[in-house]
Residue, then its C-alpha position, 0 to 999 in steps of 0.5 A: m935508115q929511119q932518119l933518112i925520110k925525117n931528114n928529108q933524104g928519102p927517095t926522090d924519084a918514083t914510077i907509079a902505075v896508077t892502073h893496070k887497065c889498058n886500051s892498047k895491045c902492045i906486042m912488047c907488053n902484056i899489062w893489057k891482059d891484067t884484069s886486076k882492079d886498081a887498089l889505090a884510092p886517091e887518098d892513098f897517094l898521100k901516104l907516099p914520102k914528101t921527099l919525092k921530086d920527080v914522078n912518072i905516072t903511068g899504067g896501063e893507061a893512066f888516063l883511064r882513071n876517072d880520078l887521075v886529076e885528084i891523084a895528081k893533086n894529092l901528089t902535088q900536095l906532098n911536094p908543090n915543086m914535084r915534077m910529074v911526067f904522065s906516060s900515055n899511049g895518046f889514044l884518049t885525045d879529049r880526056i888527055v887534053d882536058f885532064m892535062c889542062q886541069i893538072r897544069k893549073f896546080n902543077p905547072k911542071a906537069c908534062i906528058s910523054i906519048s908512046l910512038d914506036g914507029i911512023g904510020e902503020m908500024h906504030s899501029e902494028t906495034r901497039g896492036i890498035n888500028d889507027a894508033y898513029d893517027k890517034v897520037l897525031k890528033t892528041i899531040e895537035g890537041l895538046k899544042k892547041a891547048n898551049i901544053n907544049d911540054i910534050r915528049v914522045g917515048y919510043t921503045g925499040s925492038d926487032k919489030n920496029i928498030s928500023h923506025l928509030s931515027q924516023v921517030y926522032d926526026f918526027a919529034k925534032a920536026n914537031n919541036i917535041e922532046f925525044t926519049m927512048s928505051i929498048v924492050h925489057n922483060s919483066e915479071n912484076y910489070f910488063n908480064i912478059d919474057t919473050n922480048t928481044l932485040k937481036d939486030i944490034d947493028s941497026l940499033e947502033n947505027q940508028l942511035n948513033y945518028v940520034i946521038r950525033q944530032e943531039l951532040k950539036q945542041i947546047n941544052p945540057r939536058r939533051l947533051f947528057r941524054t946522049y950518055y944514056f943513049k950510049g948506055i943503051i947501045n952498051y947494054a944491048k951488046t953486053d947486058k951490062r950497065l955503064l953505071p951502078c943502079c940506085a934503085l931502093k936508094n933514090s927511087f922505087f916502083i909501085n904498082a896499081l895493087g899498092k905493091i912497092f918494088p925496087c924498079n919495074i923489072l925486079e920481082t921482089s916486093i918490099g911491101n904494100l902501101k895498103e898494108d903498112n906505111f911507107e916509112n916502115i916499108w922503106t926503112s925495114r932492115q930486111n930490105d938491106n940485102l935487096r938494096k945491096y943486090c940492086e947496086s950490082c944488078n944488070k937487069c935493065w938500062m932504063v931512064c927511071t933508074v939511070k937518071n939517078s945513077m948519072r946524078k951520082e957520078p956527074v964527073k964521069v958523065v960530064k967527061s964522057v959527054i965532053l969527049e963525045k962532043l969534041k969528037n962530033l965537032 
């Protein structure tokens, strides 16, 4: 195992919560109740592996960190070709636009995902903040005016807002914005909640099938392959099982604002803390081998942070499925 990082075969993907502070009060997440202080300084992110290629920087609300630009610069130093996605609720318009403009000067691949869980009051109710929808619109407009067009909206479906799934997709399409989504999950190590539900499977399937049909009309491979992920959401909601085995702790990991490293943002077992040990020692420790094996058969989530690596590992299966679906759609 210790040769993996040395031979440039270490983890390629990471989800990094740079803070637990949040200016939202989402009904499907309790991070905003967390009062812990951010433990990782900007220089600590230089301890992460240089093999990282695809990183999701999240929170809490990542843009609440005054030193977010410095953190992004240090991560880019690890790998100048690193692709960063900044997940945000979009409430801090001026700061978000300013920080993204600064970051894209040294990392042109940096993009932003803004949460949108419904149209109008539905989004505000889901986020627990008045005028949340208007704030999102203002931020998207501000980013576009700043010539930052690599924008996506991230929808999280629950029993509360599942009726708005197709509306959010149509909003994204009308505004030439990428659409991504997940359904609610429960988590002890990140969301700090165990009451999330999505019981209206029929609505999920009907609305998501509409999205899939629209996406199958595209020629962009990335959008076509995403339909496989969407199909997996329906399957997971029905069966609580993944279409593909998980690659967590092989290709990817999650690290929280305290420096604790986990296989993902669902499993509660930490493999170590970046403040207490170097990453290579943590990653290559033999005591984590059993957890790696467990991840292969784990069915506790179907989210893009782990699914994308699973799809890369089984391209033939994914491509075959997408082609068959596209032919059906024709």
